[in-house]
LOZADO-583240 format. One record per residue (C-alpha): residue number from 1; residue in three letters; x negated, y, z negated. Coordinates in nm, 3 decimals. Each point is the difference from the previous one (the first is absolute). Layout:
(marza NUM 'ala' (X Y Z)) ...
// end
This chain:
(marza 1 'met' (-0.264 1.312 -1.003)) (marza 2 'ala' (0.254 -0.220 0.086)) (marza 3 'lys' (0.405 0.095 -0.063)) (marza 4 'lys' (0.225 -0.318 -0.072)) (marza 5 'asn' (0.104 -0.167 0.301)) (marza 6 'asp' (-0.243 0.187 0.234)) (marza 7 'thr' (-0.104 -0.264 0.272)) (marza 8 'leu' (-0.331 -0.079 0.073)) (marza 9 'phe' (0.047 0.136 0.358)) (marza 10 'trp' (0.086 0.328 -0.141)) (marza 11 'phe' (-0.373 0.036 -0.143)) (marza 12 'leu' (-0.143 -0.173 0.311)) (marza 13 'gln' (0.185 0.283 0.270)) (marza 14 'asp' (-0.362 0.124 0.084)) (marza 15 'ala' (-0.107 -0.323 0.116)) (marza 16 'pro' (0.050 -0.142 0.333)) (marza 17 'leu' (0.276 -0.259 -0.071)) (marza 18 'ser' (0.262 -0.050 0.268)) (marza 19 'asn' (0.334 -0.094 -0.103)) (marza 20 'cys' (0.368 -0.044 0.052)) (marza 21 'gly' (0.063 0.300 -0.225)) (marza 22 'gly' (-0.008 -0.150 -0.296)) (marza 23 'gly' (0.283 -0.246 0.095)) (marza 24 'gly' (-0.200 -0.337 -0.117)) (marza 25 'thr' (0.045 -0.154 0.361)) (marza 26 'cys' (-0.352 0.045 0.182)) (marza 27 'gly' (-0.269 -0.126 -0.261)) (marza 28 'thr' (-0.266 0.246 0.130)) (marza 29 'cys' (-0.012 0.181 -0.361)) (marza 30 'ile' (-0.137 -0.319 -0.184)) (marza 31 'val' (-0.271 0.078 -0.255)) (marza 32 'glu' (-0.169 -0.236 -0.217)) (marza 33 'val' (0.063 0.076 -0.386)) (marza 34 'val' (-0.393 -0.057 -0.165)) (marza 35 'glu' (0.118 0.174 -0.331)) (marza 36 'gly' (0.294 0.090 -0.179)) (marza 37 'lys' (0.298 -0.221 0.118)) (marza 38 'glu' (0.152 0.025 -0.308)) (marza 39 'phe' (0.107 0.355 0.075)) (marza 40 'leu' (0.162 -0.082 0.309)) (marza 41 'ser' (0.336 -0.110 0.074)) (marza 42 'pro' (0.098 -0.404 0.041)) (marza 43 'arg' (0.013 -0.061 0.402)) (marza 44 'thr' (0.320 0.076 0.143)) (marza 45 'asp' (0.211 -0.190 0.183)) (marza 46 'lys' (-0.160 0.156 0.351)) (marza 47 'glu' (-0.324 -0.049 -0.159)) (marza 48 'lys' (0.032 -0.384 -0.056)) (marza 49 'glu' (0.152 -0.072 0.338)) (marza 50 'ile' (-0.312 0.192 0.172)) (marza 51 'leu' (-0.239 -0.107 -0.241)) (marza 52 'lys' (0.086 -0.360 -0.060)) (marza 53 'lys' (-0.320 -0.143 0.146)) (marza 54 'lys' (-0.225 0.229 -0.124)) (marza 55 'pro' (-0.196 0.017 -0.324)) (marza 56 'lys' (0.161 0.153 -0.335)) (marza 57 'thr' (-0.215 0.262 -0.001)) (marza 58 'trp' (0.119 0.170 0.342)) (marza 59 'arg' (0.280 0.238 -0.014)) (marza 60 'leu' (0.218 0.207 0.224)) (marza 61 'ala' (-0.139 0.363 -0.082)) (marza 62 'cys' (0.387 0.140 0.103)) (marza 63 'gln' (0.190 -0.241 -0.221)) (marza 64 'thr' (-0.264 0.022 -0.335)) (marza 65 'ala' (0.116 0.201 -0.257)) (marza 66 'val' (-0.228 0.173 -0.204)) (marza 67 'gly' (-0.037 0.033 -0.399)) (marza 68 'lys' (0.248 -0.093 -0.317)) (marza 69 'his' (0.109 0.201 -0.246)) (marza 70 'asp' (-0.278 0.139 -0.265)) (marza 71 'ser' (-0.274 -0.228 0.223)) (marza 72 'arg' (-0.342 0.120 0.066)) (marza 73 'gly' (-0.263 -0.201 0.151)) (marza 74 'gln' (-0.292 -0.026 0.322)) (marza 75 'leu' (0.188 -0.115 0.334)) (marza 76 'ile' (-0.226 -0.107 0.267)) (marza 77 'ile' (0.135 -0.061 0.363)) (marza 78 'gln' (-0.169 -0.089 0.266)) (marza 79 'gln' (0.144 0.055 0.379)) (marza 80 'leu' (-0.034 -0.329 0.214)) (marza 81 'pro' (-0.168 0.056 0.343)) (marza 82 'glu' (0.241 -0.140 0.253)) (marza 83 'trp' (-0.190 -0.259 0.125)) (marza 84 'lys' (-0.013 -0.177 -0.352)) (marza 85 'ala' (0.415 0.058 -0.035)) (marza 86 'his' (0.015 -0.170 0.337)) (marza 87 'glu' (-0.219 -0.318 -0.120)) (marza 88 'trp' (0.283 -0.122 -0.217)) (marza 89 'glu' (0.282 0.014 0.227)) 
// end
């Protein structure tokens, strides 16, 4: 169960994500939000820069906070294959 302000990256620790240590600078933890975007924080300035030409459903797992006070629901995310992320550059 998510606690307010946990990041998606925290939930994906067992997934094979390369990363910059959560600094939001490398873009290797890109995920696609399939359902539940209303439970996520708005894009950070770092996300806006890295994802400026990417679909609005893409987020950086290390920068995206999960949960709002008293919110419940389903969140479905999909880790993007590296080749798919590079297609959009």
